[in-house]
C-alpha positions in Angstrom: -7.6 -5.8 15.2 -5.6 -8.4 17.2 -2.7 -9.0 15.1 -0.4 -7.4 12.4 2.3 -8.6 10.2 4.5 -7.5 7.3 6.8 -8.7 4.7 9.1 -7.4 1.9 11.3 -9.0 -0.8 14.9 -10.1 0.3 16.6 -7.5 -1.9 16.4 -3.8 -1.7 18.1 -0.9 -3.6 18.9 2.5 -2.3 17.5 5.5 -4.0 20.8 6.8 -5.5 21.3 3.4 -7.2 17.9 3.2 -8.3 18.1 6.5 -10.1 21.1 5.5 -11.9 19.4 2.4 -13.1 16.2 4.3 -14.1 18.2 6.6 -16.4 19.2 3.7 -18.6 15.6 2.9 -19.1 13.9 6.4 -19.6 16.6 9.2 -20.1 17.1 9.9 -23.8 19.0 13.3 -23.2 21.3 14.9 -20.5 18.3 17.1 -19.6 16.0 14.0 -18.9 18.8 12.4 -17.0 18.9 15.4 -14.7 15.1 15.3 -14.3 15.3 11.7 -13.3 17.9 12.4 -10.7 16.1 15.4 -9.4 12.6 13.3 -9.0 14.3 10.4 -7.4 16.0 12.6 -4.9 12.8 14.4 -4.1 10.7 11.3 -3.7 11.2 11.0 0.0 12.4 7.4 -0.5 15.8 6.1 0.7 15.4 2.4 0.0 13.0 0.0 -1.3 12.6 -3.8 -2.1 11.4 -5.5 -5.3 10.9 -9.0 -6.3 12.7 -8.3 -9.8 15.8 -7.6 -7.9 18.6 -10.0 -7.7 22.1 -9.7 -6.2 24.8 -9.9 -8.7 28.2 -9.6 -7.3 26.6 -8.1 -4.2 24.8 -5.4 -6.4 21.0 -5.2 -6.9 20.2 -6.0 -10.5 16.8 -6.2 -12.2 18.0 -7.1 -15.6 16.8 -10.6 -15.6 13.2 -9.3 -15.9 14.0 -5.7 -17.2 16.7 -6.0 -19.9 18.1 -2.7 -21.0 16.0 -1.1 -23.9 17.1 -2.0 -27.3 16.0 1.5 -28.6 13.7 4.4 -27.8 10.6 2.5 -28.7 11.2 -0.6 -26.5 8.8 -0.8 -23.6 10.1 -3.8 -21.8 8.5 -7.0 -21.0 4.7 -7.6 -21.9 2.0 -7.7 -19.3 1.8 -11.4 -19.6 5.4 -11.9 -18.6 5.0 -9.5 -15.7 2.0 -11.2 -14.3 3.7 -14.7 -14.6 6.2 -13.4 -12.0 3.2 -11.9 -9.9 1.7 -15.4 -9.8 5.1 -16.8 -8.7 6.0 -14.3 -6.1 2.9 -12.6 -4.6 1.5 -15.8 -2.7 4.6 -16.6 -0.7 5.0 -12.9 0.4 1.4 -12.6 1.3 1.6 -15.9 3.2 4.6 -14.6 5.1 2.8 -11.5 6.3 -0.2 -13.5 7.2 1.7 -16.0 9.3 3.2 -13.1 11.3 -0.2 -11.5 11.9 -1.7 -14.9 13.1 1.3 -15.5 15.5 0.9 -11.9 16.7 -2.9 -12.4 17.3 -2.0 -15.7 18.9 -4.4 -17.8 16.9 -4.1 -20.8 14.4 -5.0 -20.8 10.8 -7.8 -23.1 11.6 -9.5 -20.5 13.6 -10.0 -18.0 10.7 -13.6 -17.8 9.3 -13.2 -15.1 6.8 -10.2 -14.2 4.3 -10.1 -10.8 2.6 -7.3 -10.4 0.0 -6.5 -6.8 -1.3 -4.4 -6.4 -4.3 -4.1 -4.2 -7.5 -0.8 -5.2 -9.0 -1.8 -8.8 -10.3 -4.4 -11.1 -11.0 -4.8 -14.8 -11.7 -7.5 -17.6 -11.2 -7.3 -19.6 -8.9 -6.5 -16.3 -7.1 -4.4 -15.4 -4.1 -7.3 -16.3 -1.9 -6.9 -19.9 -2.9 -3.2 -19.7 -2.7 -3.4 -18.5 0.7 -5.9 -21.2 1.9 -3.2 -23.8 0.7 -0.1 -22.1 1.8 -1.5 -21.2 5.4 -3.5 -24.3 5.9 -6.8 -22.4 6.3 -10.1 -24.5 6.4 -11.6 -25.4 3.2 -14.9 -23.7 4.1 -13.4 -20.4 4.8 -15.3 -17.5 3.2 -13.3 -15.6 0.7 -13.3 -12.1 -0.6 -11.0 -10.5 -3.0 -10.9 -6.6 -3.3 -9.1 -5.8 -6.4 -7.7 -2.9 -8.5 -8.8 -0.2 -5.8 -5.3 1.2 -5.4 -3.3 2.7 -2.3 -6.5 2.8 -0.1 -7.4 -0.8 -0.6 -6.4 -2.0 2.9 -8.9 0.3 4.6 -11.5 -1.2 2.3 -10.4 -4.6 3.3 -10.5 -3.8 7.1 -14.0 -2.4 6.6 -15.2 -5.6 4.9 -13.7 -7.7 7.6 -15.4 -5.6 10.3 -18.7 -6.0 8.6 -18.2 -9.7 8.2 -17.2 -10.2 11.8 -20.2 -8.0 13.0 -22.6 -10.0 11.0 -21.1 -13.4 12.2 -20.4 -12.9 16.2 -17.5 -14.7 17.4 -15.9 -15.0 14.0 -12.4 -14.0 12.9 -11.2 -12.4 9.7 -7.7 -12.3 8.2 -7.0 -9.3 5.9 -4.1 -9.8 3.4 -2.8 -7.1 1.3 0.1 -7.7 -1.3 1.3 -5.4 -4.0 4.3 -6.1 -6.4 4.4 -2.6 -7.8 7.8 -3.1 -9.3 6.5 -5.4 -11.8 5.0 -2.6 -13.6 8.3 -0.4 -13.9 7.8 1.5 -17.1 10.4 2.2 -19.9 10.6 5.4 -21.9 10.3 9.1 -21.2 7.2 10.4 -19.4 7.6 12.6 -16.4 4.5 11.1 -14.7 5.7 7.5 -14.9 9.1 8.7 -13.9 7.6 9.8 -10.7 5.7 6.6 -10.3 8.9 4.5 -11.0 10.6 6.7 -8.2 8.1 6.0 -5.5 6.6 2.5 -5.8 7.9 -0.7 -4.3 6.8 -4.2 -3.2 5.4 -5.5 0.1 2.7 -7.3 2.0 0.8 -6.8 5.2 -1.8 -8.7 7.1 -4.2 -7.9 10.0 -6.3 -10.3 12.1 -9.8 -8.8 12.8 -12.3 -10.1 15.3 -15.7 -8.9 16.6 -16.0 -7.5 20.1 -17.4 -10.9 21.5 -14.3 -12.7 20.4 -11.9 -10.5 22.4 -9.5 -11.5 24.9 -7.1 -10.0 27.5 -4.9 -8.4 24.8 -4.8 -4.6 24.3 -6.2 -4.5 20.8 -6.8 -1.7 18.1 -10.5 -1.1 17.9 -11.9 -0.2 14.3 -14.5 2.1 15.6 -15.6 3.9 12.5 -14.9 4.1 8.8 -15.1 6.9 6.2 -15.1 7.2 2.3 -15.4 10.2 0.0 -15.3 10.7 -3.7 -14.1 14.1 -4.8 -15.9 15.8 -7.7 -14.4 16.3 -11.0 -11.4 14.3 -10.2 -11.6 11.0 -12.2 -8.6 11.8 -14.2 -6.4 12.9 -11.2 -5.0 9.3 -10.5 -5.6 6.5 -12.7 -4.4 2.8 -13.0 -5.0 1.0 -16.1 -3.8 -2.3 -17.7 -1.4 -1.7 -20.7 0.3 -4.0 -23.1 3.6 -3.6 -21.0 2.5 -3.7 -17.5 -0.1 -1.6 -15.6 0.1 2.1 -16.1 -0.2 4.8 -13.6 -1.0 8.4 -14.1 -0.8 10.9 -11.2 -1.7 14.5 -11.9 0.3 17.2 -10.3 -2.9 18.6 -9.0 -3.6 15.7 -6.6 -2.0 17.5 -3.6 -4.1 20.6 -4.1 -7.3 18.5 -4.4 -6.5 16.9 -1.1 -5.4 20.1 0.6 -8.7 22.1 -0.6 -11.0 19.2 0.2 -9.9 17.0 3.0 -10.8 19.1 6.0 -14.4 19.3 4.8 -14.4 15.5 4.7 -12.7 14.7 8.0 -14.3 17.4 10.4 -18.0 16.4 9.8 -17.0 12.8 9.9 -15.2 13.1 13.3 -18.0 15.2 14.7 -20.4 12.1 14.3 -18.2 10.3 16.8 -18.2 13.4 19.1 -14.5 14.3 18.2 -12.7 17.3 16.8 -9.4 17.4 14.7 -7.8 18.4 18.1 -9.0 15.2 19.7 -7.0 13.0 17.3 -3.8 11.9 19.1 -2.1 10.1 16.2 -2.4 10.3 12.5 -1.6 7.4 10.2 -1.4 8.7 6.6 -0.6 6.6 3.5 2.4 8.2 2.2 1.6 8.4 -1.6 4.6 10.8 -2.0 6.0 13.7 0.1 3.7 16.2 -1.6 0.6 14.2 -0.6 1.8 14.1 3.0 2.6 17.9 3.0 -1.0 18.5 1.6 -2.6 16.5 4.4 -0.5 18.3 6.9 -1.6 21.7 5.8 -5.1 20.9 5.2 -5.4 19.6 8.7 -3.1 22.1 10.3 -1.0 19.3 11.8 2.2 19.7 13.8 5.6 19.3 12.0 6.0 15.8 13.6 2.5 14.5 13.2 3.2 12.5 10.1 6.8 11.3 11.1 6.0 7.6 11.1 4.4 7.9 7.5 7.5 9.7 6.2 9.6 7.1 7.8 7.9 4.2 6.2 8.0 6.0 2.9 11.7 6.4 3.4 12.5 2.9 4.4 10.2 1.0 2.1 8.8 3.3 -0.6 5.1 3.4 -1.5 4.1 -0.2 -1.5 0.3 0.8 -2.4 -2.3 -1.0 -0.3 -0.2 -2.6 2.4 1.7 0.5 3.3 -0.9 1.8 5.8 -0.6 -1.5 7.8 3.2 -0.9 8.0 2.4 2.4 9.5 0.0 1.0 12.0 2.3 -1.7 13.0 5.0 0.8 13.8 2.7 3.1 15.7 1.5 0.1 17.9 5.0 -0.9 18.7 5.9 2.8 19.6 2.7 2.8 21.9 1.4 5.9 20.0 -1.4 7.6 21.9 -5.0 7.1 20.8 -7.4 7.7 19.2 -5.7 7.3 15.9 -7.2 8.4 12.5 -5.9 6.5 9.2 -6.1 8.1 6.0 -5.4 6.8 2.3 -6.2 8.1 -1.2 -6.7 6.3 -4.4 -8.2 6.7 -8.0 -11.6 8.5 -8.0 -10.0 10.7 -6.4 -11.1 8.8 -3.4 -10.3 9.3 0.4 -10.7 6.4 2.9 -10.4 6.8 6.7 -10.6 4.8 9.8 -10.9 5.7 13.4 -9.0 3.4 15.7 -9.1 3.5 19.6 
């Protein structure tokens, strides 16, 4: 993995202000208002950016896309309107992250042979892949793949696909681009599970350049040595992501952290053993911050030190949960900090699934 790049929308909102806004859309009583504020305060998020936000007199405002509800039954704009904004906003943000990754890798757009696009918050056809070919000046004969609707672990699936493609075509280069506009699916009304999603999710894009070992140069690169994937039993309803009439709808069971805590060690230890490693040999952990309880569950399952997931918590605080791009934000920070290797990256998604990557 030779290059990384990230991008976020230009306008962000701090979590206290976001809580005040959320109350307008979802609190029907003083008790519900208190619950909103508690959930937002405990989210681990300090600030996050969204394409729906505009500055009005210096204050972030989302009323352009999300007008205040007209009554208890108002669920906000329909899915078609939300996806119109996705079609307008996702391509330029994805392109910005991709340009930074290409620059970081020191290569031109014409050198890319494979494009892998990861997204779960919007769709159109022609898709993001075609938009990126045009915006970046990629070759017209580039091989394109889209990984859709997989959720927060999608970037690891994209990296795995890129590794397979570059291994099958020696000397080739792949560009992986993950972009999510989670804020477009902000939910109106009172539902504690959706309040949690409203409190956590944000928008962002990230990209990575992946090349086979034959295409290496003198740069110190991250080597994608191994990938792992597991599906937990009897967990199909623990986390879901479905298309509704008023945006995409997430459910997140309160039992997800416990599923991770009970099952993760049994997944990771045997997988590491196939590479001749134990948990104690992993120098750095890069864990997708699905929320503070998810990070705590991972820490307890693997008996990690207090500071082992600091970068994951920092990214959550600074950007929120951006779904699939988030793990690449974490990898970028770890690389800039010179974090010791090997690294293990982890992310979780609907299924309930665990995706892992070993990086050296």
